[in-house]
Structure formats: C-alpha cells, structure tokens
N, C-alpha and C positions, 0 to 999 in steps of 0.2 A: 586606171588606178584602182587600187583596192582599199576600201574603207571598212575596217572591221571593228566590231566590239568583241573583244576576245572572251571566249568561254573559260570556265575554270581551268587553271593550269597545274593542277595538283599532281597528277599521276602519270606514270609511264605505262599504266595498265593496258593501254593500247597505243601503238606507235603513232597512229594518226593524231591522237590527243596530245602526245608529247611533242609532235612536230610543230603544229600551230593549231590550237583549238580554236574553232570558229563557230560561234553560236548564231550570229545574225550578220553575215557578211554580204555586203552588196558589192558586186563586181561590175565596174563600168569600163568598158573598152580596155580591159586588161590585155596587154600584148604578150602574155605568156600562157602556157598550158595550165589547166586546172591543177595538174600535179605540181607544177612549180609554184603556183599560188599558195600551196600549203607549206612550202619550205621556208626556212629562214633566209631572208634576203636582207642581211644586216649591213650596217656601216659602222666602222670603228671610229669613235669620236673623242678626240683629245685636242681641242683647238687652242693651243697655247698662243696668246695674242702678241707674239713677237716676230719680227722680220729678220732677226739674226740671233747670235748667241748673246749679244749684249743684254744684260738684265736677267738672263735665265737663272742665275744663282740667287737672284733677289726676289723671285716670285714668292709672294706670301703663302700661296697654296696652289694646288693643281686640281682643285675640285671645280670642274666646269659645268656641273649640273646643279649647283647651288643657286639661290636667288640672285646673288650678286652678279652672276654671269648672264643674266637675262638679255643684255644688249647683244649677245652673240646668237643665242638660240631662239629668243622670243620673236613674235610676229612683228613687233614694231622696231626691232633691231635689225640684225642681219638675217634673221628668219632661217637659221640653219635647220631647224626641225622641219619646217615647211619644205625646204630644198631637198632634204633627205626623203621626205614623203613623196615629193613630186618625181623623184628618181625611180620610184617603184619599190623602195625599201619598205620593210615592215618591222624592222628592229634596229635599235641603236645600242651599240656596245660602248660602255664607259670604263674609265680607268680611275683617276683620283677620286677620293671619297673621304671627306672630313665628316664624321658622324655628328659633330656638333652643329653643322650647318643644316638648315632646312632645305628639303628637296621636293616639297609638295608642288611647287609651281611648275618645275620641269616635268614632273610626272603627269600633272594635269594637262599640260600643253602637249606632251607626247601622246597621251590618250586621245585628246581631241583630234590629233592628226592621224590616228589609226596606227600608231607606232607602239610596239612593245619595247621595254627597256631592260637591259642586262648590265646592271652595275656590278661592282666588286669591292671587296675589302682592299684597302691600300696596303702597301708594304709596312706601314707604321708599326703595327703590333708584332710583326714577325722579326724584323731586324733593324728598324729605324728608331724605335722608342728608346731613348737614351737610358741605359742602365736597367731597363725593365723588359726589354723585348724577349720573346721566347727562345730565340736562337742563343742568346748569351746568358739568360737568367734562369730559365726553367726547362732546360734540356729538351727543347722542341715540343714541350707540352704547352700549347697556345691557348688553353681554355680560359685562364684567368685574364689574359690580355684581350682576347677577342670578344668575350661575352658582354662586357660593359659597352664596348663600341657598337656591337650589333644592336644592343638594346637602344642606344641613342639613335641609330638609323631607323629603327622601328618607330620610335617616338617622333622623330623629326621628318615625317613625310611618308615613310614606307607603309604605315598603317593609316587607314581612314578613320573617321570619327567613330565608326562602329567596330573598331579593332580588327578589321579585315585588311589583308594586304591590298595596297593600291592596285587597281585592275591593270595598270600599265606594266607592272613588274612581271617579268617572265622568268629570268634566270638570275642567280646571284653567284658571282665567281668568288670562291673562297680565297684563292690566291692565283695570280697570273704567273705562269712559268715557275712553279715551285722547285722544279728540278735544277734550275739555274741559281737558286737563292737559298734554299733550306735543306742542306747547305749548298754552297755554290759548286761543290764537287760531287753532288749526288749522282750524276750520270757516269762518273768514271772513278770515284774515289774509294770504292769498296762497298760491301753489302751494308755496313752499318750506316753509311750516309743515306742510302735509299730507305732504310727503316726510319731514320730521323725525319726524312722528308714526309713519309707516310704518316708518322706520328703527329707531325705538325698539322697535316690536313685533317685527319680524323678528329683530333682534339678541337680544332677550330670549328669543324662541322658540328660536333657535339655541343660546343658553346652556343652556336646559333640556334640549335634546337632548344637548348635550355632557355635562351632569351625569349624565344617564342612561347615556351611553356609559362615562364614567369609573368609575361605580359598578357597571357590569356588570348593569344591570337586565335581567331575563329575564321570560318569561311574557307574559300579556296586557298590553297597554299602554293607557294612558288617552288620552282626547281632549283637545285644547287649544282655547281660544277667546280672543277679545278682545272685550269687550262694549262696543259703541259707544252713544253717546247717540242720541236720536231727532231730533237737530238736522239741519238742511239744511246740507250742506257746499258752499259756493258755488265753491270753488277746488280740488275734488278731481279734476277732469278729466272726470267723468261725473256724470250725474244731478244737475245743479245746483239743481233745484227739488224734489227728493224727499228725505225724511228717511232718514238712516242708509245709504242705498244708495251715496252717493258715497264715504263712508268705507270701506265694505266693498270697493268697486271699487278704491280706492287700495291697500288692503292686499293684495288679490288680485294686483294688478299688481306690487307689491313682492316678493311671494313668487315670482313668475315671473321677475322681472328685478331681483334685488337690486343688481346693479352700477349700475343707473340711480339707485339711492338711496344711493350712496356706502357700500355695505356688501359685504364679501366673507365669506360664511358658511363656517364650519368643517365644517358638515354639509349633507346634501342636504335643505335646508328645503323645497324644492318637493315632493319625494316625501312627506315627512312631512305637509305641508300637504294634499296630495291624498288622503292615507289617514287622517289623524288630526286634522283640523281641522274644527270646526263654528263657524259664524258665530253671533253673538248681538247683541242690542241691548236697551236699556231704553226703555219708553214708558208713559205714562199716558193716551195717546189712547184714545178709545172703540174698541171692537172693530170697529165698522162702518167705521172709516177704513182698517183695515189692508190689505184686499185692493187697493183702488185706489191707496193711497199707497205701498205697499211690496211686497206679496206677488206681484202679477202681474209686475212688472219683475224682481223677484229670481229667480223661477222661470225666466224667460226668459234671464237673464244668467248665473246660477250653477246650472245644471241638475243638478249632481252634488254640491253641498255643502249639507248640512242647515243649518237655522237655528232658533234658539229665542229666546224673550224672557226675558232674565235678571231683569228687574223688570217686573211688570205689575200695575197697579191703577188703574182709572178711578174716582177719588174722586167722590162725589155721584152715583153711578149705581146702578141696580138691579143689585147684584152678581151675582145668579143669572142674570139675562138677559144681562148683558154677558159673563160667563164662558162661558155656553152658546154665545154667538155666536162667541167666539174659539176654543172647542174644536170647534165645527162646522167652522170653517175648517181647523183642524189635521187633523181626520179626513178631510177631502177633499183635502188637499195633503200628499203623502208627505214633502216636504222640510221642512215645518213641524213641528217636534218637540214643541211645547207651550210652557208658560210656567212661570216661578217667581213666585208671588204675593208682592207687596211690601206689607206686611212682617209678620213675626210679632208684634212688640211695638211699642207706641207709643214713638216716639223723643222722650221728654219733653225731652231735653237739646238738641234742635234748636229747639224752640218753634215757634209760628206754624203755618202750613199744613202744615209737615213732620210735624206730629203727627197728621195725618188718615189716614195710611196704615196704622197698626198695627191688627192684628186684636184684640190683647189689650192692655188697660191693666193697671196694677198696682194690686192691692187694698191693704188695710191690714194684713193678717195676714202676719207674718214667718215663712216656712217654715224658713229657715236663715240662718246668718251665713257669708259666703264670704270667707275669707282669699284675697286676690288680690294677690300680690306685696307691694308696700309698703302696701297698703290693705286694709280689711275692709269688705264691703258687705252690707247686709241684702237677702236675696232674698225679695221680696214675692210673694204668690200672684197668680194671673192673674184678670183681670176682663174677660170678652168685651165688645168694643165693639159698639155698635148699628149696624145697617145699615137705617135706616127705610124706604128705598124697596124693600128686599128683603123686608121684613116679618119679619125675623129678625136674629140677631146676625151680625156679619161672619164669624166663624169658621164658623158654621153654614151661611152662604151658600156659602163655599168648600167646606165638607165636602159639601154637596149636589151641587156640580159635580164634585168629585173622587171621589164614590162612597163617602165616609166616613160616620161617625156624628155626630149632633149632640153638641156638647160637654156632658158631664155636669157641671153647675155645682155639684151638691150638696156635693161634698167638695173643691172647688178650694182653699178657704181653711181647711183643717183639716190637722192634723199627718199626715204621710205614714206609713202603717203600716210602710214599709220603712226608716224612719229612727228611729222611737221605740226606746228601749232594750228589749232582750229580757229583760224582767223583769216583775214585777207592775205597776209603774208604766206601762210601755209597754202591757201588756195592758189595763189600765183605760182608758188614753187611747183606744185603738182601740175598745174595747167601748162607750164613751160616744158614739161616732160613729153607732151604730145602723145600720151597713151590713154586710150579710152578706159582700159581696165585699171589704170592708175587713178584716174579721176573717179571711177566707180568705187574704188576702195576708199578714197577720201570721203565720198558722199555717204557710203554705207557706215563708215566710222562715225560721221556726224550723226547719222540716224541712231546708231548704237548709243552715242553719248546723250541722246534725248530720250532714252528708254525704249527705243524701238529696234526692230529687226526686219530684215527683208527675207521673205519666204522664197523658195525656188520659183514659185509662180510670178514673183515680182522682179526677178532678175532681168527680164527683158526691158521692163520699164526703167529699172536702174541704169541699164546700159544706154538706153535712149537719152536719159537725163544727163548722163556723163558726156555723151557725144555733143549734146546741146551746149553744155557749159564749156566744153573745150573750144567751141567756136564763138562763145559769148564775147561781148564788148567788155572793156575794163570796168564799166559801170555795173555790169551784171555779175558781180563777184560774190564773195562769201555772204554778205548781208542779204542779198537777194536770195541766194540758195537757202540760207538758214530760215528766212521768212517763208519760203515755199514749203520747206520741210516742217516748219512749225505748224502749218496747216494740216499736217498728218495725212499725206496722200494715201489713197486707198490701197496702193500696192505695198505699203509698209504697215507693220503691226506695232502699235504702241501699247505697252502693257501697264495697267494701273498698279501692278505690284512691283514696278521698277524701284530700285533703291540706289542711293549714292554709295558706291563701294570702292575699295582700293583697286587701282589700276595694276593688273598683273604684268603689264608690258613695261613697267619702269622698275628700277632697282629699289631695294628696301630703304636705301638712304633717302630717296625722294619721298617715299611714303612716310618715313620717320620724321623728316623735317616738317611735313604738313601736319602730322599728328601733334607735334609740340604746339603749333599755333592753334589748332582746332581745340585741343584740350583746354587751352587757356580761355577760350571763348564759350565753352559749353555751359548751358544753364540747367538743363533737365537731367543731366547725368554727370558722373564724375569719372575721370580716367584713373582715379585711385581705386575704383571698384569694378574692374574688368573681370568677366568670367574666366575661369582658368582654361577653358577649352578654346578660347580665342587666343591661341598661344603661338602665333608667329606674326610678323610685322603686317602681313596682308590681312589676316583675319582681325587683328586689332583695328586696322583701317576700316574694315567692313563694319565693325561694331561702332566705331567713333563717327565716321563720316555719315553713315546712314541716320544716326540719331541727331547729329548736328544739322543735317540738311532739313530734317523734319521741323526743327526749331525755327527755321526761316519762314515756314508757312507757305501758303498757296502762291505767293508772289515770287518764289524762288525760280531762278532761271537755271536749268540743268547744265547748260554749257558754261555759264559764268560761275555759278555758285556751287557747282559740284565739279570742281577742277583741281583746286588747291595746288597750283603749280604743276599740273600734270599728274598728281598723285592719285586722282580719283576720277570716276565718271559715273553717270546716271544710267545704270544697266538694267535691262530686262532680266527676269529670272531665267529666261532661256539661256542667258549668258552666265550669270553668277551661280546658277544651280550646278553648272559643270565644274565648279571649283570646290575642292575639298574643304568642307567646314564653313563656307561662305553662307549657306542657307541657315546654318545654326547661329551665326554671329550677327547677321543684319538685324535691324529693328523688326520686331515681330517674327523672329526666326522660329524654326521648328524645334521640337523636343523629342528626345528618345533616350533610352537607357542602354548602357553597354557595360560589359564586365571586363575589367583589366586586372589580370592576376587574380588575387584573392578578394579584391574589393569590387563593389558595384558602384558605378558612377552615373549620376543623372546629368545629362547634357541638355541644357535648355537655355534659350534666349528669352528675355522678357517680352510679353505681348505689348502691343502698341498702347494698351490702356492700363497695364499693370503699373503700380507705383513701387512695388518691391518684388524682388525675386530671390530665390534661394539657389545657390550653385554649390554642388557638392562633388568633389573629386579628390581621391587620395593623391597627395603630392608626391613627386619623385625628384631625385637628384641627378643632374647630369654630371658626366665625368670628362668634360672637355679638357683639352690640354692648355687652352688659353686662359688667362686670368679673367675673372668675372666679378663684377660688383653686384652684390645681391642684397635685397631687402625682403623681409618676411612680413606679410600682412595677413590678417584674418578676414575671411569672407564667410559670414554666417557660420562661424565655428570651424571652418576648414582652412588649413594652412596652404597657401599657394606661394610659390617662389617666383619673384619677378626680378628681372635684370634691367635696370635703367642705366644706359650709358650716356653720360654727359647731357642730362636733361636741361634744356634751356627753353624758356618760353618768351618769344619776342612780343613786344608791346604793340607793334604795328598790326593793323588789320589786314594788310596786304601780304601776299606771299612773295616778298621781295628777295633779291639775291642776298641780302644781308641776313636772312634767316639762318640761324645756327642749326646745323644738321643734328637731328636727334634720332638715334636708333633705339627703338623700343623692342626689346627682345624678352620674351617670356620663357622661363624654364618649364619643361614638361615632365 
C-alpha cells in the first residue's frame, strides 16, 4: 500500500507535480512500479443506498460525502474509504454536492487514509435550479449562480481553520459532461451551442476564483477541471471526427479569448487556466483505442496541460488486461495522469446496462441504519461483483492493477468491531466472529476510548492479547479486559491531554441528541455562548463534551461518562488533532489568527483556567436552498448566526431512547 501526505497541489508547472505531488510518501510493499505510484488511481464513488429503482425519486439528496452519510464511508460503518484505500487507490472521485452540507468529516477521513478527493459542483446551478439556473435565466453565464454555492463549499469543510484548502482536496470538477447538458445539443447542434457550453464553464470557473478571492484563501491551491464526455463534437471548430478533443479545444479557446464567447471575466482566468487547470473526460472505450483516437492528438495540441480520465471502465473486458494497457500508456506519457475507475457500487436505481459498472453489489446483511435528512436507509454490506474474463472479482482485478490487496470477504457481512457497544454484548459479538484482527480492532478501540493509542511497536502485544481473549472463557469477558486495560499496559500510550470529544464515526443526529442533554446539565459553561468557529455539529460536540467531562472531576470513567449514547469518546490528541478544528474547540484549545476576506479573525478556545474569553469573527450568511430557522446573538460585540432546529432538552440524566433528537447547526 501507499500512504501519502500530499504536497502542495497548486500548479501544473511541472507535470510530476500535477500528477500526484508527494512530499513524504512511505511506500510499503507496493505492488506497482514507482511510475504507477505517481499516477491517479482513482475510484468513482456514488453509493446510492438502494437495491432497486424503488425510492430513487424520493432521495432527499445525492450528496454522499456529507456528515449524514458517515455510516457508508466511515470506519465504524461500512468503511468504504478504507476499502478503497486497501485496493491501492489514491483518489476518490465524487458527484453530488450540496454546499449547505458540511464535508469536513469526509475530507479528514480520506486524508487519514492517504486518499485525495476530487469533488465537483452538482448540476443544480446549471440547469436544475428552478427559475434561476444559468441555462434558462442568464444565457449560460453561470457566475451569479455558482459563486455563492462555491463560497458555501469553502466555508463548509473545503477550507481549514487557517483559511487554507483542506489537504485532501486535489481537483474540483466545474461540471461533469457539460457537452451533454449545457446545452444538451452542444456536440451536434451547431457552433453557437458549443460557445454556450464554453461560456458556462469559463463563467463558473471565474466565479470559483472570485469566491476564493473574497474569502481570502491562502496556502496551496487546488486544481480545477471540466470532465467532458467521449462524444465527437462536430461543431466545436477542431477535431470534428475525434472524441472529446473538440470540446477540450473549444474550452481552451474560450479561456484564451473569453470576449469571443460573450463573457468578461472578473479574474485572470487565463493565468489560472495555465497554472491550475487539468483536462478530463469519461470513456468506456477499450484502452487500445485511446492512443490513436485521443492521446496522440492531445499531446501535440495541448503540450503543457495534463489530462486524466474521470470515469473509466470497459465492461465485458478482461479488467486486468485492459487496465494494464491503459496504465502502460500513462506511464509512457507524462501528460496522461491516470484514471478513476467507474464505479464503486452497483447503481441498482439506474437499472439495465448501467448496473454493469459497479465493483460491489449489496448483500443482505444490514450493517447500520442511516438517518439521511428526511429519510432513513439501511446500509447493506458489500458483495464483490464477478469479472469472469479476469478470472477474479472486479474489485480484485482493480486492486491487482492498483497495487492493492485482494478484498477480504470473510467479514464483509458481519458486525463492525468499531460499531458494536463497548460492553459484554459487543465483546461477545466480536468474539463470535473468530477473527484475531477483529478482536484486536475491538481492543484497540477500547484503548482509544480510554485516551490511549497503540504504537507500531505495540501491535504485536495487541495481537497476542486479541488471540488470548478469543480463547477466553465466558467469565473472562469485557469486564476483565477493561480492568486489564485500565492498568495501562506498557505497550499502549495513555495521554494526559486526552479530551472527551465528538465521535466522528456516528452521524450528526446522534451527536445532536447528546448535545441537547449535555447542555441542560452543564454548570461551568453555557451552550448559548459557543465560539463562532466551533461551527459544525462535531466541533460543537468537542466544545461541549470536553468541558462537561471536566465538570465530573477525577472520578469520571471515560468509557461510561464520555459516551453519551455513542456520541463521544475520550480521545488522545494523537487522534483528535487530525480532525479539522477539534484542537481549537476542545477545552484548553489552541489559538491562532487568520484572515478571511477583508476581515481578520482571532480563533481561540478558552484556557482551562480562564473565566472569560473573547471570540471575534465577521459573520457570514449562507445561501442554502432549504428553509432555516435562525436566531442572532451577540458574543462580545460580534454577531454570530446560529441555527437551532427543534431544540428539546430531556429531563432524564440518561441518554435513553426517548431523547428527542436535536441537530445543532451553526451558520458560518
């Protein structure tokens, strides 16, 4: 596998940097060449949790990288991101995107797994926004529609607390297959349609640059792309008989001459295009077609602009042979960055031939129930799809090319050791799975919930302990294990700076319910006086849970008193320091100053001994499409917008099933 902390992703100034920048990459038993290790080895991820068309029209959203979808991709759920990483992939490509949703948790998790992330703008501002989309309303000038949405993306997870792009972000797709949408006849309906398509893209690109400028984004910048179809564009002005090339040429021309396309940019889009743009397209053609149909002409015409395939999968082919062919091409052509394999999960909701692309089908075992806005969905376990011509499953064929490991199907449809309760019942569930590494995961999770971590040097001792408890008598169960771990064995490290923090492996509704109860019991702080930068459900949880736990004093038990119905756990800073904003929001958090737009903001959490603190940040307004209930409050002279949805405080001191769910969402 390859575990990377990505270096700055800002420029195409060197092709190697644009391909996959790698500052401190540790390669362990990678089954591919060093040349392939630098290429994009992506997986296209759109895991609609349906096993048929039934309910497809009632999906409240299709944003699968928001917090609410954590039961699918989170480690304690189906662990999709871990599965993608284990296959040898280094990038996950996304589709649906509601900018009003927070995406911090997904980006943090992907980064921890060594995965870069390539999200995109949804179709909403282009042709779905009723009455206001840029296709119908503003003659394909998409600036006014896209800018507020991208600003929301930046505020809701794309930027860190220091106003830098989240390090997991690599590419942002301005629009997927614009030649089939803006307008739908762009490839064959005359020259004007191709110019409208280009105007939509360059105006949206300009809007994103303007959003960056207004919010004062600093540090390494991400790359942008617009992913075309592999159709032949007969009216694009060049390459009338070649797939995708005409569309790319038309966009390139519009970037150089926006005035010819009826658009006057607010920013230097040409400079940004020359330094931050990467071309991309989707295809299911066989790899043997690519050189003659596309790559030779592309390299000759666009010698300084890299390109990758945003969706690639030749159905009914030997997957290992086809993928090896396409990566051989990429290794020999520095401009060709690699592919994103289409797709992770079978799209049952599409039916027909569209169901042939997914690597994983859905089994019958339900791993979790996922509250997803107005609906709740069963999250089924994964079942690898076959690839008969490859002589193995489809995920294993991809893993072989990507240098990953075959999928271990033994425990795919069993309860996750990171999700079962930390008690005797959970212990027995894991013990019954008869897997040493499963028990080791359960034990390590218990250590994590006690403020500890296991170093690489302690993994052997952890494995030995797991084997011992697999063979233990019923009397030597969880209580005995917890007692032993409470003695702080030498092979585990227990940190004095551990804090009670929100559990990122559960959905925001779970954390929100616990927040309502905890706020009603707090004595040393008030939930009416939260700092503005603790501005999503999890960071509010960090602020509230850490302070409440300290009120309990030295007698507090981390497993019992820092649980709140699974909403929290007592974590070492080695864990919570990897979560964006957690270090700033926990009790005794750090302080720093950042600049956002024209204003300077001081971000700080109160010290353990301070009785008062001053929080200053210029407020901002979100432009989400859903209705919001807002109240305005003053914090030391600064206005902060808070959204409290159906706040109920139960009188019971226990987190019982009768607790009314409270979602605390803060505007940013």
